[in-house]
C-alpha positions in Angstrom: 26.1 12.3 -11.9 28.0 14.9 -13.9 29.5 16.2 -10.7 30.7 12.7 -9.8 32.2 12.2 -13.2 34.0 15.5 -13.0 35.3 14.7 -9.5 36.7 11.4 -10.7 38.4 13.0 -13.7 40.0 15.6 -11.4 41.3 12.8 -9.1 42.7 10.9 -12.1 44.6 14.0 -13.3 45.7 15.2 -9.9 49.1 13.4 -9.8 49.9 14.9 -13.2 48.8 18.4 -12.1 50.9 18.2 -8.9 54.0 17.1 -10.8 53.5 19.6 -13.5 53.2 22.3 -10.9 56.8 21.5 -9.7 58.2 22.3 -13.1 58.0 25.9 -14.3 59.4 27.6 -17.4 62.7 29.3 -16.9 63.3 32.8 -18.3 65.6 33.2 -21.3 68.1 34.9 -19.0 68.0 31.9 -16.7 68.5 29.4 -19.5 71.4 31.5 -20.9 73.2 31.2 -17.5 72.8 27.4 -17.3 75.6 24.9 -18.1 75.1 22.6 -21.2 74.1 19.7 -18.9 71.6 21.9 -17.1 70.0 22.9 -20.4 69.7 19.3 -21.4 67.9 18.6 -18.2 65.6 21.6 -18.8 64.8 20.2 -22.2 64.1 16.8 -20.8 61.7 18.3 -18.2 60.0 20.4 -20.9 59.3 17.3 -22.9 58.2 15.4 -19.8 55.6 18.0 -18.6 54.6 20.0 -21.7 55.1 17.6 -24.6 51.4 17.6 -25.6 50.9 21.4 -25.2 50.9 22.4 -28.9 50.8 26.1 -28.0 53.9 25.8 -25.8 57.0 26.9 -27.7 59.4 26.9 -24.7 61.3 23.8 -26.0 62.4 25.9 -29.0 63.9 28.5 -26.8 65.9 25.9 -24.8 66.9 24.2 -28.1 68.3 27.5 -29.4 70.9 27.5 -26.7 71.6 23.7 -26.9 72.4 24.1 -30.6 75.1 26.5 -29.6 76.3 24.0 -27.0 76.5 21.4 -29.7 78.5 18.3 -28.7 78.8 19.6 -25.1 75.2 18.6 -24.6 75.9 14.9 -25.3 77.4 13.6 -22.0 74.3 14.5 -20.0 72.1 13.4 -22.9 73.7 9.9 -22.7 73.1 9.7 -19.0 69.4 10.5 -19.3 69.0 7.9 -22.1 70.7 5.3 -19.9 68.3 6.1 -17.0 65.3 4.7 -19.0 64.7 1.0 -18.6 61.1 -0.2 -19.1 62.0 -3.6 -17.6 62.1 -2.1 -14.1 59.7 0.1 -12.3 62.6 2.3 -11.1 63.6 2.7 -14.8 60.3 4.2 -15.6 59.5 6.3 -12.5 60.0 10.0 -12.4 58.9 10.4 -16.0 62.1 8.7 -17.3 60.3 7.6 -20.4 59.1 11.1 -21.3 62.6 12.5 -20.6 64.0 9.7 -22.8 61.7 10.9 -25.6 63.3 14.4 -25.2 66.8 12.9 -25.7 66.2 11.1 -29.0 64.4 14.2 -30.2 67.3 16.4 -29.2 69.9 14.0 -30.7 68.0 14.1 -34.0 67.8 17.9 -33.9 71.6 18.2 -33.3 72.2 15.7 -36.1 70.0 17.5 -38.6 70.8 21.1 -37.8 74.2 21.4 -36.1 76.6 18.5 -36.6 76.6 14.9 -37.7 76.8 13.1 -34.4 78.4 10.0 -35.8 81.5 12.1 -36.6 82.5 12.4 -32.9 83.3 10.0 -30.1 80.6 11.5 -27.9 78.2 11.3 -30.8 78.9 7.6 -31.3 78.5 7.0 -27.6 75.1 8.7 -27.7 74.1 6.5 -30.6 75.2 3.4 -28.8 73.2 4.5 -25.7 70.1 5.0 -27.9 70.7 1.5 -29.4 71.0 0.0 -25.9 67.7 1.7 -24.8 65.9 0.3 -27.9 67.3 -3.1 -26.9 65.9 -2.7 -23.4 62.5 -1.8 -24.9 62.5 -4.9 -27.1 63.5 -7.0 -24.1 60.5 -5.6 -22.2 58.3 -6.9 -25.0 57.8 -3.5 -26.8 57.6 -3.1 -30.5 55.6 -6.2 -31.4 53.5 -6.2 -34.6 50.2 -6.4 -32.8 51.0 -3.6 -30.4 49.6 -0.1 -30.7 49.8 3.2 -28.8 52.8 5.3 -28.0 54.3 3.5 -24.9 54.8 0.1 -26.6 54.8 1.0 -30.2 55.3 4.7 -31.1 58.2 5.4 -28.8 60.4 2.5 -29.9 59.5 3.0 -33.6 60.3 6.7 -33.5 63.6 6.2 -31.5 64.7 3.4 -34.0 63.9 5.6 -37.0 66.0 8.5 -35.6 68.9 6.2 -34.8 68.7 4.9 -38.4 69.0 8.4 -39.7 71.9 9.2 -37.5 73.7 6.2 -38.9 73.0 7.1 -42.5 70.9 9.5 -44.5 69.1 12.1 -42.4 66.7 14.9 -43.4 69.5 17.4 -44.1 70.9 14.9 -46.6 67.5 14.7 -48.3 67.4 18.5 -48.5 70.9 18.4 -50.2 69.6 15.8 -52.7 66.5 17.9 -53.5 68.6 21.1 -53.8 71.1 19.5 -56.1 68.3 18.1 -58.2 66.3 21.4 -58.5 69.2 23.9 -58.6 71.9 22.0 -60.5 70.0 19.2 -62.3 72.1 16.5 -60.3 70.3 13.3 -59.6 71.6 11.2 -56.7 70.6 7.6 -55.9 70.3 6.5 -52.3 73.7 4.8 -52.6 75.3 8.0 -54.0 73.6 10.1 -51.4 74.9 7.9 -48.6 78.4 8.1 -50.0 78.1 11.9 -50.2 76.8 12.0 -46.6 79.8 10.0 -45.4 82.2 12.3 -47.3 80.6 15.4 -45.7 80.5 13.7 -42.3 84.2 12.9 -42.5 85.4 16.2 -43.9 82.8 18.8 -42.9 80.9 17.3 -40.0 79.2 20.7 -39.3 77.5 20.8 -42.7 74.0 20.4 -41.2 74.4 24.0 -39.9 75.6 25.6 -43.1 72.2 26.8 -44.2 68.6 27.1 -43.3 66.0 25.5 -45.5 63.0 26.6 -47.5 59.8 24.6 -47.3 57.8 24.7 -50.5 55.7 22.7 -53.0 57.8 20.9 -55.6 55.9 21.0 -58.9 58.4 18.5 -60.4 57.1 15.7 -58.1 53.6 14.6 -57.4 51.9 12.2 -55.1 49.4 9.5 -56.0 46.5 12.0 -56.0 48.4 14.2 -58.4 49.3 16.9 -55.9 52.8 18.4 -55.8 55.0 17.2 -53.0 56.2 19.4 -50.2 60.0 19.5 -49.8 62.8 21.3 -48.0 65.6 22.9 -50.0 68.6 24.8 -48.9 68.4 28.6 -48.7 72.2 28.9 -49.4 73.2 26.0 -51.7 76.6 27.2 -53.0 78.7 25.7 -50.3 76.9 22.3 -50.6 77.4 22.3 -54.4 81.1 23.1 -54.0 81.4 20.2 -51.5 79.6 17.9 -54.0 82.1 18.9 -56.7 84.9 18.0 -54.3 83.3 14.7 -53.6 82.9 13.9 -57.3 86.6 14.8 -58.0 87.8 12.4 -55.2 85.3 9.7 -56.2 86.5 9.8 -59.8 
């Protein structure tokens, strides 16, 4: 009986194994020689075939080069987003859904660590493409209150959350808020933070890449259990503080 169960399991995973075998990790030298569009495709395939391999860090290597590409990555990113349509079998075949996942993840990473995407024409086109894809998912019946699982619930909710951040306050903005509070005793409301975000996006759209962050326990804030919250602050805050002072001067 155990042999039969094992055989059936192997049969069920066989298509995945065959498809995964077609995709192999490229060396860093190969990735470096790729065009921006090719690197985006490589990132999409990495998400499609190795997304659930928690020990696989290859996507980080690809992303390192895509961050250098910056906005050059967006045209191909838009095309891959547009390929995903859960209303049609052809719009889901070839792991288009998993490749789509890679694209909203990549768009979010660019927005949080490289440049605010809403500041550029290609960035706004990418956001529009993501919004259209979310619309197609809703038209397919996904995102209903009684639905669970990644395909019909998690994917659309995560994509929508990332689109919302791209339109407004993202995690880099939250790091700015926490840094100003802890380093300079400046408290920003959500409205003020959104205005500051718009100011930075308009005048310094590359501000997400100004500094790396530090992840630590904030002993000035506690959760319901009385434990300090974990937060990200900016390793090099001076430039952000100077931009905030400029924002305040213009605002006043």
